C-alpha positions in Angstrom: -8.0 12.4 14.1 -5.4 13.0 11.6 -5.3 15.4 8.6 -3.9 13.7 5.5 -3.0 15.4 2.3 -5.1 13.3 0.3 -3.6 14.8 -3.5 -0.1 14.1 -1.8 -1.1 10.5 -1.1 -2.7 9.8 -4.2 0.4 11.2 -6.2 2.4 8.7 -4.1 0.1 5.8 -5.2 1.1 6.3 -9.0 3.8 3.7 -9.4 6.4 3.2 -12.1 4.8 -0.1 -12.7 1.6 -1.2 -14.1 1.2 -4.2 -11.6 1.8 -1.9 -8.9 -0.7 0.8 -10.0 -3.5 -2.2 -10.4 -3.2 -2.8 -6.7 -2.1 0.2 -5.0 -4.4 3.0 -6.6 -7.5 0.6 -6.1 -6.9 -0.3 -2.5 -6.1 3.2 -1.8 -9.6 4.4 -3.6 -11.6 1.9 -2.2 -10.2 1.5 1.5 -7.7 4.4 2.7 -10.4 6.4 4.3 -11.7 3.3 6.4 -8.4 2.5 7.6 -7.7 3.8 11.4 -5.2 6.5 11.6 -2.3 3.9 12.9 -2.7 2.0 9.5 -3.1 5.1 7.3 0.5 5.8 8.7 1.6 2.3 7.6 -0.1 2.5 4.1 2.0 5.9 3.7 5.5 4.5 5.0 4.5 1.3 2.6 4.6 4.4 -0.6 8.2 5.3 0.4 9.4 1.9 -0.5 10.9 1.4 -3.8 8.7 -0.1 -6.6 10.9 -3.2 -6.8 10.7 -3.8 -3.1 6.6 -3.6 -3.3 6.8 -5.7 -6.5 8.7 -8.2 -4.8 6.4 -8.2 -1.6 3.2 -8.0 -3.4 4.0 -10.8 -6.6 6.7 -12.7 -5.6 5.7 -13.4 -1.9 9.0 -12.2 -0.4 8.1 -10.9 3.2 9.1 -7.3 4.3 11.5 -7.1 7.3 8.9 -4.9 8.8 6.1 -6.7 10.2 3.7 -3.4 10.2 4.7 -3.1 6.1 4.3 -7.0 5.8 0.5 -6.7 7.5 -0.4 -4.1 5.4 1.1 -5.6 2.2 -1.4 -9.1 3.3 -3.9 -6.6 4.2 -4.0 -5.1 0.7 -3.5 -8.8 -0.9 -6.5 -10.0 1.2 -9.0 -7.3 0.4 -8.0 -7.1 -3.5 -7.8 -11.0 -3.5 -4.6 -11.3 -5.0 -3.3 -14.4 -3.3 
């Protein structure tokens, strides 16, 4: 089991767009601890993406080129009932 810097992850969940803050932070708070280590790593990679990329994936239904990131976007959408 990998140790995660939860303060750093929480900081990275704070985005420049209110719409993203209403998606990413609630998912992190409710579900991050339940994710497998592999999915936690993918979520952390997702946080490294720009706000514009994230917005287009979550709200404009543009698919991420990376299939793992796309699967995480879909999981977040499903769990938060965004779609």
